[in-house]
All heavy atoms as an XYZ file, in Angstrom:
772
protein
N       3.405     23.220      0.503
C       4.720     22.924     -0.042
C       4.568     22.461     -1.486
O       3.725     21.652     -1.822
C       5.392     21.845      0.812
C       6.744     21.413      0.273
S       7.617     20.307      1.362
C       8.436     21.489      2.362
N       5.408     22.967     -2.325
C       5.344     22.661     -3.752
C       6.011     21.326     -4.055
O       7.003     20.962     -3.441
C       6.037     23.769     -4.535
O       6.077     23.440     -5.898
N       5.457     20.611     -5.026
C       6.084     19.371     -5.474
C       6.776     19.565     -6.815
O       7.301     18.632     -7.378
C       5.036     18.246     -5.607
O       4.018     18.676     -6.517
C       4.413     17.918     -4.265
N       6.779     20.774     -7.328
C       7.416     21.083     -8.599
C       8.923     21.177     -8.381
O       9.386     22.049     -7.661
C       6.864     22.405     -9.131
C       7.448     22.815    -10.477
O       8.478     22.250    -10.890
O       6.878     23.718    -11.104
N       9.706     20.286     -8.997
C      11.154     20.315     -8.760
C      11.820     21.594     -9.264
O      12.919     21.928     -8.828
C      11.675     19.095     -9.515
C      10.637     18.783    -10.521
C       9.333     19.242     -9.928
N      11.161     22.335    -10.128
C      11.776     23.561    -10.638
C      11.630     24.734     -9.670
O      12.154     25.805     -9.933
C      11.204     23.961    -12.013
O       9.833     24.331    -11.857
C      11.339     22.839    -13.020
N      10.928     24.526     -8.568
C      10.809     25.601     -7.578
C      11.590     25.289     -6.309
O      11.473     26.026     -5.326
C       9.341     25.873     -7.227
O       8.752     24.684     -6.695
C       8.559     26.355     -8.432
N      12.382     24.234     -6.319
C      13.204     23.913     -5.151
C      14.135     25.071     -4.858
O      14.705     25.683     -5.756
C      14.005     22.635     -5.387
C      13.136     21.406     -5.394
C      13.924     20.134     -5.665
O      15.059     20.166     -6.098
N      13.296     19.018     -5.403
N      14.267     25.386     -3.586
C      15.113     26.494     -3.182
C      14.343     27.792     -2.982
O      14.875     28.747     -2.451
N      13.110     27.812     -3.426
C      12.262     28.991     -3.227
C      11.258     28.658     -2.132
O      10.709     27.568     -2.099
C      11.493     29.358     -4.501
C      12.381     29.762     -5.641
C      12.792     28.834     -6.594
C      12.809     31.077     -5.774
C      13.610     29.202     -7.646
C      13.625     31.453     -6.828
C      14.019     30.515     -7.754
O      14.817     30.884     -8.798
N      11.020     29.615     -1.251
C      10.030     29.427     -0.196
C       9.166     30.671     -0.082
O       9.651     31.782     -0.257
C      10.724     29.164      1.146
C      11.446     27.833      1.191
C      11.996     27.527      2.577
O      11.427     28.033      3.569
O      12.982     26.795      2.643
N       7.909     30.444      0.221
C       7.002     31.571      0.430
C       7.233     32.123      1.833
O       7.324     31.366      2.802
C       5.556     31.114      0.270
N       7.316     33.425      1.922
C       7.435     34.088      3.216
C       6.061     34.023      3.886
O       5.066     34.464      3.297
C       7.865     35.539      2.998
C       8.052     36.306      4.280
O       7.324     36.048      5.268
O       8.930     37.190      4.300
N       5.970     33.473      5.089
C       4.665     33.382      5.761
C       3.942     34.726      5.867
O       2.719     34.781      5.764
C       5.012     32.826      7.149
C       6.279     32.057      6.927
C       7.032     32.835      5.882
N       4.684     35.807      6.047
C       4.051     37.128      6.121
C       3.430     37.503      4.777
O       2.357     38.116      4.736
C       5.076     38.183      6.551
N       4.090     37.131      3.675
C       3.525     37.389      2.352
C       2.254     36.586      2.135
O       1.283     37.071      1.543
C       4.536     37.059      1.252
C       5.706     38.025      1.212
O       5.597     39.133      1.769
O       6.735     37.653      0.619
N       2.258     35.344      2.609
C       1.066     34.494      2.488
C      -0.091     35.121      3.256
O      -1.211     35.223      2.748
C       1.350     33.058      2.978
C       0.076     32.232      3.023
C       2.389     32.388      2.090
N       0.180     35.552      4.476
C      -0.875     36.170      5.290
C      -1.385     37.452      4.644
O      -2.589     37.713      4.636
C      -0.370     36.438      6.710
C      -0.188     35.175      7.538
C      -1.455     34.334      7.645
O      -2.549     34.880      7.899
O      -1.355     33.102      7.461
N      -0.481     38.252      4.094
C      -0.901     39.495      3.434
C      -1.789     39.194      2.238
O      -2.793     39.885      2.002
C       0.325     40.298      3.016
N      -1.424     38.174      1.466
C      -2.238     37.802      0.309
C      -3.605     37.290      0.753
O      -4.628     37.639      0.161
C      -1.512     36.757     -0.535
C      -2.171     36.355     -1.844
C      -2.402     37.571     -2.740
C      -1.339     35.327     -2.564
N      -3.617     36.481      1.791
C      -4.899     36.004      2.323
C      -5.775     37.172      2.757
O      -6.975     37.190      2.484
C      -4.674     35.065      3.509
C      -4.233     33.651      3.195
C      -3.899     32.902      4.480
C      -5.314     32.907      2.425
N      -5.165     38.137      3.425
C      -5.928     39.289      3.905
C      -6.530     40.100      2.760
O      -7.602     40.673      2.908
C      -5.041     40.193      4.762
C      -4.748     39.597      6.134
O      -5.450     38.647      6.538
O      -3.810     40.083      6.796
N      -5.839     40.163      1.638
C      -6.354     40.967      0.526
C      -7.182     40.150     -0.457
O      -8.185     40.641     -0.965
C      -5.217     41.658     -0.237
O      -4.308     40.686     -0.719
C      -4.477     42.642      0.645
N      -6.770     38.928     -0.742
C      -7.404     38.164     -1.819
C      -8.678     37.451     -1.389
O      -9.614     37.339     -2.180
C      -6.419     37.153     -2.387
N      -8.709     36.959     -0.168
C      -9.884     36.169      0.222
C     -10.466     36.613      1.560
O     -11.108     35.838      2.257
C      -9.561     34.656      0.246
C      -8.467     34.336      1.248
C      -9.192     34.149     -1.145
C      -8.272     32.849      1.469
N     -10.262     37.864      1.898
C     -10.734     38.363      3.199
C     -12.249     38.217      3.346
O     -12.732     37.906      4.439
C     -10.302     39.805      3.419
O     -10.853     40.649      2.431
N     -12.995     38.426      2.265
C     -14.454     38.290      2.353
C     -14.849     36.882      2.789
O     -15.719     36.711      3.634
C     -15.126     38.617      1.023
C     -15.015     40.087      0.656
O     -14.686     40.900      1.546
O     -15.247     40.414     -0.516
N     -14.188     35.898      2.191
C     -14.505     34.514      2.551
C     -14.091     34.215      3.984
O     -14.831     33.558      4.734
C     -13.813     33.542      1.592
N     -12.933     34.698      4.388
C     -12.449     34.427      5.743
C     -13.319     35.076      6.808
O     -13.415     34.570      7.933
C     -11.003     34.913      5.895
C      -9.962     34.157      5.068
C      -8.598     34.818      5.214
C      -9.903     32.700      5.460
N     -13.958     36.183      6.455
C     -14.798     36.896      7.414
C     -16.240     36.394      7.440
O     -17.031     36.827      8.289
C     -14.765     38.393      7.105
C     -13.383     38.993      7.353
C     -13.239     40.406      6.826
O     -14.234     40.968      6.303
O     -12.129     40.947      6.933
N     -16.594     35.490      6.542
C     -17.967     34.961      6.496
C     -18.228     34.143      7.767
O     -17.528     33.172      8.054
C     -18.128     34.080      5.250
C     -19.429     33.312      5.184
C     -20.666     34.199      5.287
O     -20.775     35.172      4.514
O     -21.521     33.902      6.137
N     -19.246     34.527      8.538
C     -19.502     33.819      9.792
C     -20.116     32.425      9.610
O     -19.887     31.537     10.428
C     -20.451     34.746     10.551
C     -21.074     35.616      9.507
C     -20.088     35.703      8.379
N     -20.884     32.235      8.552
C     -21.522     30.932      8.335
C     -20.486     29.966      7.762
O     -19.963     30.188      6.666
C     -22.696     31.100      7.363
C     -23.467     29.814      7.135
O     -22.831     28.769      6.852
O     -24.701     29.851      7.224
N     -20.189     28.869      8.476
C     -19.137     27.968      8.009
C     -19.432     27.289      6.667
O     -18.511     27.043      5.895
C     -18.987     26.938      9.127
C     -20.138     27.129     10.025
C     -20.740     28.468      9.745
N     -20.687     27.023      6.376
C     -21.026     26.408      5.092
C     -20.775     27.387      3.953
O     -20.162     27.029      2.936
C     -22.485     25.941      5.077
C     -22.981     25.339      3.765
C     -22.116     24.143      3.353
C     -24.439     24.937      3.888
N     -21.205     28.612      4.118
C     -20.956     29.627      3.087
C     -19.453     29.891      2.983
O     -18.909     29.996      1.881
C     -21.730     30.928      3.391
C     -23.244     30.666      3.306
C     -21.317     32.044      2.433
C     -24.105     31.808      3.788
N     -18.758     29.991      4.139
C     -17.311     30.215      4.120
C     -16.604     29.081      3.372
O     -15.725     29.319      2.543
C     -16.768     30.336      5.550
C     -15.305     30.717      5.598
C     -14.826     31.073      7.000
N     -14.945     29.978      7.938
C     -15.749     29.955      9.002
N     -16.525     30.990      9.287
N     -15.780     28.905      9.800
N     -17.015     27.846      3.627
C     -16.421     26.691      2.937
C     -16.649     26.799      1.430
O     -15.728     26.585      0.635
C     -17.020     25.388      3.475
C     -16.440     24.165      2.832
C     -15.330     23.546      3.372
C     -16.994     23.632      1.664
C     -14.781     22.424      2.782
C     -16.450     22.522      1.057
C     -15.345     21.918      1.629
O     -14.796     20.812      1.032
N     -17.856     27.147      1.022
C     -18.182     27.275     -0.399
C     -17.355     28.376     -1.055
O     -16.785     28.185     -2.130
C     -19.689     27.553     -0.576
O     -20.423     26.479      0.010
C     -20.060     27.686     -2.034
N     -17.279     29.526     -0.404
C     -16.478     30.627     -0.949
C     -15.004     30.249     -1.058
O     -14.347     30.544     -2.060
C     -16.628     31.881     -0.070
C     -17.997     32.551     -0.074
C     -18.057     33.630      0.997
C     -18.325     33.103     -1.442
N     -14.477     29.602     -0.033
C     -13.074     29.185     -0.058
C     -12.820     28.110     -1.110
O     -11.744     28.076     -1.720
C     -12.631     28.711      1.324
C     -12.533     29.814      2.383
C     -12.375     29.225      3.769
C     -11.408     30.775      2.057
N     -13.798     27.252     -1.345
C     -13.654     26.238     -2.395
C     -13.549     26.893     -3.765
O     -12.712     26.514     -4.588
C     -14.833     25.264     -2.371
O     -14.820     24.529     -1.165
N     -14.383     27.907     -3.993
C     -14.304     28.645     -5.254
C     -12.955     29.350     -5.383
O     -12.340     29.338     -6.458
C     -15.440     29.659     -5.353
C     -16.801     29.025     -5.537
C     -17.899     30.076     -5.553
C     -19.262     29.437     -5.686
N     -20.335     30.445     -5.672
N     -12.484     29.946     -4.295
C     -11.169     30.594     -4.312
C     -10.059     29.587     -4.593
O      -9.128     29.871     -5.349
C     -10.885     31.294     -2.976
C     -11.696     32.559     -2.781
O     -12.141     33.152     -3.788
O     -11.886     32.964     -1.620
N     -10.154     28.417     -3.997
C      -9.137     27.384     -4.205
C      -9.040     26.988     -5.674
O      -7.945     26.910     -6.243
C      -9.441     26.155     -3.340
C      -8.458     25.000     -3.423
C      -7.070     25.441     -2.958
C      -8.957     23.839     -2.582
N     -10.182     26.778     -6.312
C     -10.194     26.422     -7.730
C      -9.582     27.552     -8.569
O      -8.775     27.309     -9.470
C     -11.629     26.081     -8.195
C     -11.707     25.970     -9.701
C     -12.101     24.800     -7.531
N      -9.943     28.777     -8.247
C      -9.413     29.925     -8.964
C      -7.889     30.009     -8.825
O      -7.165     30.160     -9.807
C     -10.057     31.214     -8.461
C      -9.491     32.513     -9.025
C      -9.713     32.593    -10.533
C     -10.127     33.695     -8.306
N      -7.389     29.885     -7.608
C      -5.952     30.028     -7.389
C      -5.162     28.829     -7.910
O      -4.019     28.980     -8.334
C      -5.647     30.355     -5.931
C      -6.011     31.794     -5.647
C      -7.209     32.126     -5.031
C      -5.188     32.825     -6.081
C      -7.554     33.448     -4.819
C      -5.524     34.149     -5.874
C      -6.710     34.452     -5.247
O      -7.059     35.771     -5.060
N      -5.763     27.643     -7.915
C      -5.091     26.502     -8.555
C      -4.950     26.754    -10.055
O      -3.916     26.432    -10.651
C      -5.847     25.203     -8.282
C      -5.648     24.702     -6.861
C      -6.491     23.489     -6.516
O      -7.488     23.197     -7.226
O      -6.159     22.833     -5.527
N      -5.977     27.339    -10.665
C      -5.890     27.688    -12.091
C      -4.827     28.756    -12.312
O      -4.075     28.705    -13.297
C      -7.249     28.160    -12.607
N      -4.717     29.704    -11.399
C      -3.691     30.738    -11.495
C      -2.296     30.126    -11.407
O      -1.408     30.481    -12.188
C      -3.889     31.778    -10.387
C      -2.858     32.896    -10.322
C      -2.859     33.722    -11.608
C      -3.122     33.771     -9.111
N      -2.097     29.193    -10.508
C      -0.803     28.515    -10.388
C      -0.463     27.799    -11.692
O       0.676     27.846    -12.166
C      -0.798     27.535     -9.189
C       0.401     26.601     -9.226
C      -0.837     28.303     -7.883
N      -1.453     27.171    -12.309
C      -1.226     26.517    -13.599
C      -0.785     27.498    -14.672
O       0.118     27.225    -15.463
N      -1.414     28.669    -14.698
C      -1.020     29.695    -15.676
C       0.378     30.223    -15.415
O       1.135     30.494    -16.329
C      -2.013     30.856    -15.669
C      -3.277     30.628    -16.461
C      -2.992     30.429    -17.961
N      -2.170     31.465    -18.554
C      -2.597     32.625    -19.030
N      -3.876     32.904    -18.999
N      -1.762     33.501    -19.543
N       0.730     30.391    -14.141
C       2.083     30.840    -13.808
C       3.095     29.812    -14.298
O       4.135     30.176    -14.870
C       2.224     31.103    -12.293
C       1.395     32.328    -11.899
C       3.690     31.289    -11.902
C       1.268     32.540    -10.400
N       2.800     28.531    -14.129
C       3.699     27.481    -14.610
C       3.867     27.565    -16.130
O       4.978     27.400    -16.652
C       3.182     26.104    -14.194
N       2.788     27.832    -16.846
C       2.880     27.982    -18.299
C       3.737     29.188    -18.678
O       4.547     29.114    -19.612
C       1.485     28.128    -18.919
C       0.590     26.893    -18.870
C      -0.787     27.222    -19.436
C       1.212     25.728    -19.600
N       3.581     30.273    -17.956
C       4.377     31.467    -18.258
C       5.857     31.225    -17.965
O       6.725     31.731    -18.676
C       3.846     32.674    -17.481
C       2.461     33.123    -17.907
C       2.341     33.416    -19.398
O       3.302     33.924    -20.005
O       1.282     33.124    -19.967
N       6.164     30.439    -16.947
C       7.552     30.083    -16.674
C       8.115     29.254    -17.824
O       9.263     29.450    -18.242
C       7.646     29.302    -15.355
C       7.392     30.162    -14.130
C       7.329     29.337    -12.857
N       8.643     28.811    -12.548
C       8.888     27.525    -12.275
N       7.917     26.647    -12.272
N      10.092     27.129    -11.978
N       7.303     28.346    -18.353
C       7.751     27.538    -19.488
C       7.983     28.426    -20.713
O       8.962     28.234    -21.447
C       6.725     26.445    -19.801
N       7.113     29.399    -20.923
C       7.314     30.352    -22.023
C       8.621     31.113    -21.847
O       9.348     31.356    -22.805
C       6.168     31.357    -22.091
C       4.969     30.896    -22.833
C       4.036     32.092    -23.091
N       2.926     31.649    -23.885
C       1.722     31.341    -23.409
N       1.477     31.457    -22.126
N       0.765     30.937    -24.209
N       8.911     31.526    -20.615
C      10.151     32.261    -20.344
C      11.366     31.385    -20.633
O      12.349     31.845    -21.226
C      10.168     32.752    -18.899
N      11.304     30.116    -20.249
C      12.412     29.202    -20.540
C      12.572     29.022    -22.045
O      13.697     29.010    -22.562
C      12.178     27.851    -19.856
N      11.459     28.902    -22.762
C      11.520     28.758    -24.220
C      12.129     30.005    -24.855
O      12.870     29.913    -25.841
C      10.130     28.487    -24.791
N      11.834     31.182    -24.294
C      12.397     32.422    -24.825
C      13.911     32.466    -24.610
O      14.637     33.018    -25.433
C      11.731     33.626    -24.175
N      14.386     31.868    -23.516
C      15.839     31.809    -23.290
C      16.516     30.957    -24.352
O      17.635     31.236    -24.770
C      16.142     31.207    -21.910
C      15.840     32.103    -20.758
S      16.294     31.275    -19.219
C      14.701     31.109    -18.454
N      15.813     29.920    -24.799
C      16.372     28.960    -25.761
C      16.232     29.439    -27.202
O      17.029     29.065    -28.057
C      15.674     27.612    -25.606
C      16.112     26.617    -26.615
C      17.177     25.780    -26.519
C      15.517     26.352    -27.886
N      17.279     25.011    -27.645
C      16.263     25.343    -28.511
C      14.425     26.876    -28.562
C      15.947     24.841    -29.766
C      14.111     26.380    -29.805
C      14.873     25.378    -30.386
N      15.255     30.257    -27.499
C      14.921     30.622    -28.872
C      16.161     30.743    -29.757
O      17.255     30.952    -29.260
C      14.107     31.910    -28.904
O      14.881     32.986    -28.448
N      15.992     30.610    -31.089
C      17.143     30.591    -32.000
C      18.184     31.657    -31.644
O      17.862     32.827    -31.471
C      16.512     30.855    -33.367
C      15.120     30.304    -33.229
C      14.727     30.578    -31.799
N      19.392     31.193    -31.496
C      20.484     32.093    -31.133
C      20.598     32.322    -29.640
O      21.465     33.070    -29.199
N      19.729     31.683    -28.878
C      19.740     31.876    -27.430
C      20.613     30.862    -26.709
O      21.567     30.321    -27.265
N      20.253     30.605    -25.489
C      21.031     29.727    -24.626
C      20.810     28.253    -24.969
O      19.737     27.877    -25.431
C      20.636     29.965    -23.161
C      20.887     31.380    -22.669
S      20.092     31.737    -21.071
C      21.107     30.785    -19.968
N      21.806     27.434    -24.675
C      21.659     25.984    -24.830
C      20.843     25.439    -23.659
O      20.689     26.108    -22.629
C      23.038     25.317    -24.838
O      23.639     25.423    -23.558
N      20.340     24.213    -23.804
C      19.618     23.574    -22.708
C      20.517     23.480    -21.475
O      20.066     23.685    -20.349
C      19.135     22.176    -23.101
C      18.125     22.151    -24.217
C      18.277     21.282    -25.284
C      17.003     22.974    -24.193
C      17.343     21.243    -26.311
C      16.066     22.933    -25.213
C      16.242     22.067    -26.268
O      15.312     22.022    -27.269
N      21.777     23.171    -21.695
C      22.734     23.058    -20.593
C      22.846     24.385    -19.841
O      22.793     24.424    -18.605
C      24.107     22.644    -21.134
C      25.153     22.436    -20.046
C      24.904     21.197    -19.204
O      24.364     20.200    -19.725
O      25.240     21.238    -18.010
N      22.984     25.489    -20.571
C      23.128     26.802    -19.931
C      21.838     27.221    -19.236
O      21.874     27.839    -18.175
C      23.574     27.848    -20.942
C      25.018     27.647    -21.340
C      25.531     28.790    -22.160
C      26.967     28.433    -22.543
N      27.771     29.560    -22.872
N      20.711     26.899    -19.829
C      19.432     27.205    -19.183
C      19.329     26.418    -17.881
O      18.955     26.964    -16.843
C      18.242     26.901    -20.110
C      18.243     27.861    -21.301
C      16.918     26.998    -19.353
C      17.273     27.498    -22.403
N      19.672     25.143    -17.945
C      19.646     24.319    -16.732
C      20.532     24.890    -15.641
O      20.129     24.967    -14.478
N      21.720     25.312    -16.017
C      22.628     25.905    -15.035
C      22.048     27.192    -14.464
O      22.087     27.419    -13.251
C      23.990     26.168    -15.674
C      24.778     24.915    -15.971
C      26.036     25.189    -16.783
O      26.283     26.302    -17.229
N      26.833     24.140    -16.977
N      21.508     28.028    -15.320
C      20.956     29.305    -14.872
C      19.754     29.118    -13.948
O      19.551     29.903    -13.019
C      20.559     30.159    -16.072
N      18.969     28.088    -14.226
C      17.747     27.861    -13.452
C      17.935     26.858    -12.320
O      16.989     26.566    -11.590
C      16.619     27.406    -14.379
C      16.252     28.378    -15.499
C      15.119     27.808    -16.343
C      15.894     29.738    -14.943
N      19.134     26.308    -12.209
C      19.399     25.363    -11.129
C      18.719     24.021    -11.316
O      18.209     23.429    -10.367
N      18.716     23.538    -12.546
C      18.100     22.240    -12.841
C      18.967     21.501    -13.847
O      19.893     22.076    -14.418
C      16.669     22.429    -13.378
C      16.592     23.185    -14.698
S      14.905     23.447    -15.330
C      14.188     24.490    -14.100
N      18.644     20.256    -14.062
C      19.411     19.457    -15.012
C      19.144     19.922    -16.438
O      18.142     20.588    -16.717
C      19.039     17.977    -14.890
O      17.711     17.767    -15.357
N      20.034     19.551    -17.332
C      19.869     19.848    -18.750
C      18.578     19.245    -19.268
O      17.821     19.886    -19.997
C      21.066     19.318    -19.542
C      20.968     19.620    -21.038
C      21.691     18.540    -21.856
N      21.432     18.701    -23.260
C      20.314     18.300    -23.882
N      19.337     17.717    -23.219
N      20.160     18.484    -25.170
N      18.305     17.997    -18.878
C      17.106     17.328    -19.388
C      15.831     17.989    -18.867
O      14.849     18.126    -19.602
C      17.120     15.840    -19.056
O      17.114     15.631    -17.663
N      15.839     18.442    -17.616
C      14.659     19.138    -17.082
C      14.473     20.479    -17.782
O      13.358     20.883    -18.103
C      14.792     19.332    -15.566
C      13.625     20.064    -14.951
C      12.326     19.249    -15.068
N      11.219     20.032    -14.558
C      10.165     20.406    -15.274
N      10.041     20.033    -16.523
N       9.215     21.123    -14.740
N      15.585     21.166    -18.054
C      15.508     22.435    -18.787
C      14.942     22.201    -20.181
O      14.100     22.972    -20.657
C      16.888     23.081    -18.868
N      15.366     21.145    -20.838
C      14.859     20.839    -22.170
C      13.356     20.562    -22.123
O      12.606     21.042    -22.969
C      15.597     19.651    -22.775
C      15.143     19.329    -24.187
C      15.941     18.206    -24.829
O      16.924     17.716    -24.271
N      15.529     17.799    -26.006
N      12.913     19.806    -21.121
C      11.480     19.532    -20.979
C      10.696     20.830    -20.808
O       9.643     21.023    -21.433
C      11.220     18.635    -19.768
C      11.669     17.221    -19.927
C      11.512     16.442    -18.626
O      11.414     17.005    -17.545
N      11.498     15.123    -18.739
N      11.222     21.716    -19.972
C      10.550     22.981    -19.720
C      10.493     23.834    -20.990
O       9.451     24.393    -21.335
C      11.274     23.723    -18.596
C      10.593     24.923    -17.972
C       9.246     24.546    -17.371
C      11.495     25.533    -16.908
N      11.611     23.908    -21.704
C      11.662     24.671    -22.959
C      10.683     24.086    -23.969
O       9.919     24.826    -24.613
C      13.095     24.688    -23.530
C      13.105     25.179    -24.971
C      14.003     25.544    -22.658
N      10.686     22.785    -24.130
C       9.789     22.161    -25.105
C       8.331     22.379    -24.740
O       7.497     22.588    -25.621
C      10.124     20.681    -25.248
C      11.453     20.478    -25.973
C      11.902     19.034    -26.050
O      11.189     18.140    -25.539
O      12.980     18.805    -26.618
N       8.038     22.370    -23.453
C       6.673     22.672    -23.031
C       6.304     24.098    -23.417
O       5.212     24.367    -23.921
C       6.533     22.489    -21.519
C       5.156     22.751    -21.017
C       5.057     22.444    -19.538
N       3.718     22.689    -19.078
C       3.417     23.149    -17.877
N       4.360     23.373    -16.999
N       2.170     23.363    -17.546
N       7.220     25.029    -23.209
C       6.960     26.420    -23.541
C       6.887     26.689    -25.030
O       6.162     27.578    -25.475
N       7.631     25.929    -25.812
C       7.655     26.139    -27.266
C       6.338     25.780    -27.926
O       5.999     26.351    -28.961
C       8.781     25.318    -27.893
C      10.161     25.878    -27.623
C      11.254     25.062    -28.266
N      11.048     25.004    -29.706
C      11.391     23.969    -30.458
N      11.947     22.898    -29.928
N      11.195     23.990    -31.752
N       5.611     24.827    -27.385
C       4.366     24.387    -28.026
C       3.166     25.208    -27.612
O       2.072     25.033    -28.136
C       4.088     22.883    -27.770
C       5.199     22.024    -28.329
C       3.865     22.598    -26.306
N       3.372     26.132    -26.675
C       2.249     26.959    -26.221
C       1.895     27.994    -27.286
O       2.782     28.529    -27.938
C       2.611     27.664    -24.911
C       2.816     26.754    -23.712
C       3.358     27.549    -22.536
C       1.517     26.061    -23.331
N       0.623     28.273    -27.463
C       0.238     29.307    -28.419
C       0.734     30.675    -27.961
O       0.946     30.905    -26.771
C      -1.290     29.261    -28.408
C      -1.683     28.511    -27.193
C      -0.511     27.680    -26.769
N       0.931     31.557    -28.914
C       1.364     32.922    -28.605
C       0.341     33.586    -27.705
O      -0.852     33.320    -27.816
C       1.508     33.728    -29.898
C       2.641     33.272    -30.792
C       4.002     33.610    -30.234
O       4.158     34.682    -29.611
O       4.920     32.803    -30.432
N       0.810     34.484    -26.892
C      -0.108     35.238    -26.008
C      -0.623     36.450    -26.725
O      -0.033     37.030    -27.521
C       0.629     35.670    -24.762
C       0.862     34.569    -23.818
C       1.481     35.037    -22.540
N       1.267     36.447    -22.315
C       0.753     36.973    -21.235
N       0.454     36.229    -20.258
N       0.575     38.259    -21.093
């Protein structure tokens, strides 16, 4: 379960989670040795936590793009994204300081 307030209202479909597990980490799940399986899964966990962090940054970039000069106000972004004006502003400001991709 996510603790990010900007993802409230979104839920992962359990079937999608299982499908991703089957494709992304099937080698680790099929490892018979529990110590090796634990090590492989630990590496996968670190990798996917880093991926989640990057997705969060890309969401902030998208919010900043909505705000860019001539774009939406913080209030309108908040309404569109289902969050408060102040949370939208925080997200936009986070995205604005990120280096270009």
